[in-house]
MIMI-671977 format. One record per atom (N, C-alpha, C, O, CB): residue in one letter; y, z, x. Coordinates in steps of 0.1 Angstrom, whole numbers, plus 2048, in hexadecimal, padded with zeros to 3 digits. Glycine has a CB too. Example, Ala and Ser with C-alpha at 12.3 -4.5 7.8 and 13.67 -1.06 7.14 Angstrom:
2
a7C784E884 a7D384E87B a7DF84E884 a7DF85588E a7D385A871 s7EA847880 s7F5847889 s80084F881 s80B850886 s7FA83988D 
END
This chain:
99
m6888ECD00 m6968EBCFD m69F8EDD09 m6A98E7D0B m69A8F6CF2 g69A8F6D12 g6A28F9D1E g6A28EDD27 g6AC8EBD2E g69C905D25 a6978E6D28 a6978DBD32 a6A18D0D2E a6A68C9D37 a6898D5D32 l6A48CFD22 l6AE8C4D1D l6BC8C9D1C l6C58C1D1A l6A98BFD10 l6BE8D6D1E l6CB8DBD1B l6D78D4D23 l6E18D1D1D l6CB8EAD1E g6D58D2D30 g6DF8CCD38 g6E28BED34 g6ED8B9D36 g6DB8CDD46 d6D88B7D2F d6D98A9D2C d6DF8A6D1E d6E489BD1C d6CC8A2D2D m6DF8B0D16 m6E38ADD08 m6F18AAD06 m6F58A4CFD m6DF8B9CFF s6FA8AFD0F s7088ACD0E s70B89DD10 s715898D0C s7108B4D18 h702896D16 h703888D19 h6FA87FD10 h6F9873D12 h701884D28 a6F3886D07 a6E887FCFF a6EF877CF4 a6FA879CF0 a6DE889CFA s6E786ECEE s6EB866CE3 s6EC86FCD6 s6E787ACD6 s6E185ACE0 k6F386ACCC k6F5871CC0 k6E7874CBA k6E587FCB4 k6FE869CB6 s6DE86BCBA s6D186DCB4 s6C9878CBB s6C2880CB5 s6C9860CB3 a6CA878CC8 a6C3882CD0 a6C9890CCD a6C289ACCC a6C487FCDF k6D6891CCC k6DD89DCC9 k6D98A2CBB k6D88AECB9 k6EC89CCCA t6D7899CB2 t6D389CCA4 t6C58A3CA4 t6C38ADC9E t6D3890C9B v6BC89DCAC v6AF8A2CAD v6AF8B0CB4 v6A98B9CAF v6A5899CB5 y6B78B1CBF y6B88BECC6 y6BE8C9CBD y6BA8D4CBD y6C08BCCD3 t6C88C5CB6 t6CF8CECAD t6C58D4CA2 t6C58E0C9F t6DB8C8CA6 a6BD8CBC9D a6B38CFC93 a6A98D9C99 a6A68E3C92 a6AB8C3C8D r6A68D7CA5 r69C8E0CAC r6A38EDCAE r69D8F8CAD r6988DACBA v6B08EDCB2 v6B78FACB5 v6B8902CA7 v6B690ECA7 v6C58F7CBA k6BB8FBC9C k6BC901C8F k6AF907C8B k6AE913C86 k6C18F8C85 r6A4900C8D r696906C8A r693912C93 r68E91CC8E r68B8FBC8C t696911C9F t69491CCA8 t69C928CA4 t697934CA5 t697918CB7 l6A8926CA1 l6B1931C9C l6AB938C90 l6AB944C8F l6BF92DC9A a6A7930C86 a6A2935C7A a69593DC7C a693948C77 a69F929C70 f68D938C85 f68093EC88 f68394CC8F f67D956C8B f677936C91 t68C94CC99 t68F958CA0 t696962C97 t69296EC98 t699954CAC a69F95EC8F a6A6967C86 a69B96DC7C a69D979C79 a6B1960C7D g692966C78 g68796BC6F g67F976C76 g67897EC6F g67E960C6B l67E976C83 l676980C8A l67E98DC8C l678997C90 l67297BC98 l68B98DC8B l693998C8E l6949A2C82 l69499EC77 l6A1994C91 p6949AFC85 p6959B9C7B p6A39B9C75 p6AD9B6C7C p6919C7C80 s6A49BCC69 s6B19BEC63 s6B79CBC67 s6B09D5C66 s6B19BDC53 e6C39CBC6B e6CA9D8C6F e6D79D9C68 e6E29D6C6D e6CD9D8C7F g6D69DDC5B g6E29DFC53 g6E99D2C51 g6E49C8C4C g6EB9E9C59 s6F69D1C56 s6FE9C6C54 s6FD9BCC60 s7059B3C61 s70C9CAC51 a6F49BFC69 a6F39B7C75 a6F09A9C72 a6E79A6C69 a6E99BDC7F d6F599FC78 d6F3991C76 d6E798CC7E d6E898BC8A d700989C7A k6DC989C77 k6D0985C7D k6D2978C84 k6CD975C8F k6C5984C73 r6D996FC7E r6DC961C84 r6E4963C91 r6E195CC9B r6E3958C7A g6EE96CC91 g6F696EC9D g6ED974CA8 g6EF970CB3 g701978C99 r6E497DCA5 r6DB982CAF r6D2977CB4 r6CE977CC0 r6D398ECA9 a6CD96FCAB a6C4963CAF a6CC95ACB8 a6C6955CC2 a6BF95CCA2 l6D9957CB5 l6E194FCBE l6E2955CCC l6E194ECD6 l6EF94DCB8 l6E4962CCC l6E5969CD9 l6D8968CE1 l6D8966CED l6E9978CD7 i6CD96ACDA i6C096ACE1 i6BE95CCE7 i6BA95ACF2 i6B596ECD8 l6BF952CDE l6BD944CE3 l6C6940CEE l6C293ACF8 l6BE93ACD7 s6D3943CED s6DC940CF7 s6D9947D04 s6DA942D0F s6EB944CF3 g6D6954D03 g6D295CD0F g6C6956D16 g6C5955D22 g6D096AD0B l6BC953D0E l6AF94ED14 l6B2940D1B l6AE93ED26 l6A594CD09 l6B8937D14 l6BB92AD1A l6C492BD26 l6C2924D30 l6C0921D0F g6CE933D25 g6D7935D30 g6D093BD3C g6D3936D47 g6E393ED2C a6C8945D3A a6C094BD45 a6B7941D4C a6B6941D58 a6B9957D40 i6B0939D43 i6A792FD49 i6AF925D52 i6AB923D5D i6A0927D3E n6BA920D4D n6C1916D54 n6C891CD60 n6C8916D6B n6CC910D4B l6CD928D5F l6D492FD6B l6C9932D76 l6CC930D81 l6DB93BD66 s6BE937D71 s6B393AD7B s6AE92ED83 s6AA92ED8E s6A7941D74 r6AF922D7C r6AB916D82 r6B6910D8C r6B3909D95 r6A790BD78 a6C2914D89 a6CD90FD91 a6D0916D9E a6D6910DA7 a6DA910D89 v6CB922DA0 v6CD92ADAC v6C2927DB6 v6B7924DB3 v6CE939DA9 s6C6928DC3 s6BC925DCE s6B4931DD2 s6AA930DD9 s6C491FDDA d6B993DDCE d6B2949DD2 d6A794DDC8 d6AB950DBD d6BD955DD4 p69B94DDCC p690950DC3 p69095EDBD p68C961DB2 p68394DDC9 i695967DC5 i696975DC1 i6A1976DB6 i69E97DDAC i69997FDCD l6AC970DB8 l6B6970DAE l6B2969DA1 l6B496DD96 l6C3969DB3 s6AB95EDA3 s6A5956D98 s69C95FD8F s69E960D83 s69E94AD9C r693967D95 r68A970D8E r69297BD88 r68F97FD7C r67F975D98 e69C980D8F e6A498BD89 e6AC986D7C e6AC98ED73 e6AE990D94 i6B197BD7D i6B8975D71 i6AE975D65 i6B297AD5A i6BD967D74 l6A3970D67 l69996FD5C l69497DD57 l69497FD4B l68D967D60 d691985D61 d68C993D5D d69799BD56 d6949A1D4C d68899AD69 q6A399BD5B q6AE9A3D55 q6B299ED48 q6B49A6D3E q6BA9A3D5F v6B3991D46 v6B798CD39 v6AC98FD2F v6AF993D24 v6BA97CD3A r6A098DD33 r695990D2A r69599ED26 r6949A2D1A r68798DD30 q6979A7D2F q6979B6D2C q6A39BAD23 q6A19C1D1A q6979BED39 q6AE9B4D26 q6BA9B7D1E q6B99B2D10 q6BD9B9D06 q6C79B1D25 l6B39A6D0E l6B19A1D01 l6A69A9CF9 l6A89ACCED l6AC993D01 v69C9AED00 v6929B6CFA v6989C3CF5 v6969C8CEA v6869B9D03 d6A09C9CFE d6A79D6CFB d6B09D4CEF d6B19DCCE6 d6AE9DBD07 l6B79C9CEF l6C19C6CE5 l6BA9C5CD7 l6BE9CACCD l6C99BACE8 t6AF9BDCD7 t6A99BACCA t6A19C7CC5 t69F9C8CB9 t69F9AFCCC a69E9D0CCF a6979DCCCB a6A19E7CC7 a69D9F2CC3 a68E9E1CD6 g6AE9E4CC9 g6B89EECC7 g6BA9F8CD2 g6C2A01CD1 g6B59F6CBA n6B29F6CDD n6B39FFCE8 n6BF9FECF1 n6C4A08CF6 n6A79FECF1 a6C59F2CF2 a6D09F0CFA a6DC9F9CF6 a6E39FFCFE a6D49E2CFB l6DE9F8CE9 l6EAA00CE3 l6E7A0FCE4 l6F0A16CE7 l6EC9FCCD5 s6DBA13CE2 s6D8A22CE2 s6D9A27CF1 s6DEA32CF3 s6CBA25CDC k6D4A1FCFA k6D5A22D08 k6E4A23D0D k6E8A2CD14 k6CDA19D11 r6ECA19D08 r6FAA18D0C r701A24D06 r709A2BD0D r700A0BD07 g6FEA28CFA g704A34CF4 g700A40CFB g708A49CFC g700A34CE5 a6F3A41CFF a6EFA4DD06 a6F6A4FD14 a6FAA5AD18 a6E0A4DD08 g6F8A43D1A g6FFA43D27 g70EA48D25 g713A4FD2E g6FFA36D2D l714A44D1A l722A48D18 l723A57D15 l72CA5DD19 l728A40D0C k719A5CD0E k719A6BD0B k717A73D18 k71DA7ED19 k70DA6ED01 q710A6ED22 q70EA75D2E q71AA76D37 q71CA7FD3F q703A70D36 q723A6CD35 q72FA6CD3E q739A76D3A q744A77D40 q736A5ED3D 
END
């Protein structure tokens, strides 16, 4: 999906239809893997994960610095893992309590 992302804005209607179907299947699959957290929107979290992953891949490919490229991938991955595990919010909350 990431390899085609930049080209899809110029693609034919039929190509966009196929790509859209793939995005919808991926979102449904990803949302199905996420734990329910009260009133949290699983589809919204799936959109965030997919957007973050695809954005990180494309951004890491666009920069010329290999260290920055690796940092983009590593940090986005870790932030998404923390977010889906609920750790990001608890760490952020702990940091606010210490201040």
